[in-house]
Every structure is written in C-alpha cells, then in structure tokens.
C-alpha positions in Angstrom: 63.6 -50.8 -9.0 60.9 -49.7 -11.4 61.6 -46.5 -13.1 58.5 -44.5 -13.9 57.6 -41.2 -15.3 54.5 -39.1 -14.5 53.6 -37.0 -17.6 50.7 -35.5 -15.6 48.8 -35.9 -12.4 47.4 -39.4 -11.8 49.1 -40.7 -15.0 52.3 -42.8 -14.9 54.3 -44.7 -17.4 56.7 -47.6 -16.4 59.9 -46.9 -18.3 62.4 -49.5 -17.1 62.9 -52.3 -14.6 66.3 -52.1 -13.1 67.6 -55.5 -12.1 66.7 -59.1 -13.0 63.4 -60.3 -11.6 63.1 -63.5 -13.7 62.1 -66.4 -11.4 61.9 -64.2 -8.3 59.2 -62.8 -6.1 58.9 -59.0 -6.4 57.9 -56.6 -3.8 56.7 -53.1 -4.6 56.9 -50.4 -1.9 55.1 -47.1 -2.4 54.2 -44.1 -0.1 50.6 -43.8 -1.5 48.1 -45.5 -3.7 45.6 -43.1 -5.2 44.1 -44.4 -8.5 46.4 -47.5 -8.4 47.7 -46.8 -11.9 51.4 -46.7 -11.0 51.4 -49.8 -8.7 49.3 -52.0 -11.1 51.4 -51.0 -14.1 54.6 -51.7 -12.2 53.3 -55.0 -11.0 52.4 -56.1 -14.6 55.8 -54.9 -15.9 57.5 -57.1 -13.2 55.3 -60.1 -14.1 56.0 -59.5 -17.8 59.7 -59.4 -17.0 59.5 -62.9 -15.4 58.7 -62.3 -11.7 56.9 -65.3 -10.3 54.8 -63.3 -7.8 54.3 -59.7 -7.1 53.4 -58.3 -3.7 52.9 -54.6 -2.8 52.7 -52.4 0.2 51.9 -48.7 0.7 51.6 -46.4 3.7 48.6 -44.4 2.6 45.6 -45.9 0.7 43.7 -43.1 -0.9 42.0 -45.6 -3.3 40.2 -43.0 -5.5 38.3 -43.6 -8.8 39.3 -46.8 -10.5 41.7 -47.9 -7.8 39.7 -50.8 -6.3 39.0 -52.3 -9.7 42.5 -51.9 -10.9 43.9 -53.6 -7.8 41.3 -56.4 -7.8 42.1 -57.2 -11.5 45.9 -56.8 -11.1 48.6 -59.4 -10.8 49.4 -58.3 -7.3 49.0 -61.3 -5.1 48.9 -59.5 -1.7 48.7 -55.8 -0.8 49.7 -54.6 2.7 48.4 -51.1 3.6 48.2 -49.0 6.8 44.9 -47.7 8.1 46.2 -44.1 8.0 43.2 -43.3 5.8 40.0 -45.0 6.8 38.3 -46.9 3.9 34.6 -47.9 3.6 34.0 -51.7 3.7 33.3 -51.9 0.0 36.9 -50.9 -0.8 38.3 -53.8 1.1 39.7 -56.6 -1.1 40.5 -60.2 -0.2 44.1 -59.5 -1.2 44.4 -56.6 1.3 46.1 -56.8 4.6 45.6 -53.7 6.8 48.1 -52.8 9.5 47.0 -50.3 12.2 49.2 -47.3 12.8 47.1 -46.0 15.7 49.3 -47.4 18.5 52.4 -46.0 16.8 50.9 -42.5 16.4 49.6 -42.5 19.9 53.0 -43.4 21.3 54.6 -40.7 19.1 52.2 -38.0 20.5 52.9 -39.2 24.0 56.6 -39.1 23.6 56.4 -35.6 22.1 54.2 -34.3 25.0 56.7 -35.8 27.5 59.6 -34.1 25.7 61.2 -37.6 25.2 63.0 -38.8 22.0 61.0 -40.6 19.4 64.0 -42.6 18.2 62.8 -45.8 20.1 59.8 -45.8 17.8 62.1 -46.5 14.9 63.6 -49.6 16.4 63.0 -52.7 14.3 61.5 -54.4 17.3 58.9 -51.7 18.2 56.7 -52.8 21.1 53.4 -50.9 21.3 53.0 -52.0 25.0 56.3 -50.3 26.0 54.9 -46.8 26.3 51.6 -47.5 28.0 50.9 -46.2 31.4 51.4 -48.9 34.0 
C-alpha cells in the first residue's frame, strides 16, 4: 500500500509505503491516471524501497498534460489500461496494454434492459459470448 496525500488538485506526495517490497514485484492499482504524477511517484518510491519490478493498472486513462512523458520515463515496466477513454495513437506507449471494456458495457446495458441481474458480470470467469443473441 502506498500512502499518498494530495495537497491540491493534480499534485500528490507519496508519504509512506506500508509493507516490505524489497526483492518483490510490485503492482499499483488505481482508478484513474490523469497527469500520471501519483502513479509515477508511487512507482519510483516502490523501486527505491527495493521492489525488483513495478507494474501498474488503471481503469480510466485520461493522460492529460505531462502524463505520456512521465509514464514513458518512469520505472513502470508495464501498464494495463482499459479503453474507457479513447486515446489518440500518439499517446500509446510500448509499455501499455489496452483492455476493451466494450463487450462488458454492452452486456451490462442488455441485462439492464431485460430486467435481469448484473451479478453474472462480476464473476471471475466472465464470458463475453454468454449474453450474445443466439
């Protein structure tokens, strides 16, 4: 766990790392990457604390301002993002892996319109083909 503080918008400070990361691979999970300040500072802090590799993932990639440069120059080895926000090609990095949420969103809308529960979408073995019309 990386403890951070945000003194003002788009500014963060890494305060503490909770747990021993020395000699381990670290995975950062965040809801959104905007300017990439938080995630790159956290990644560097983990590396400085002895993590052998740092991976990151986030649901929403806003990638504004210096985000692409920060990510490109960071210690993050691989970055997994969803395509919930479409990005121009020039914001794609070699270390980025994009995961499509389109089928999941489509299935959610379909289940809602059919007044069916959405709980199957949260199963760990979600199958995008399960809800297609046959």
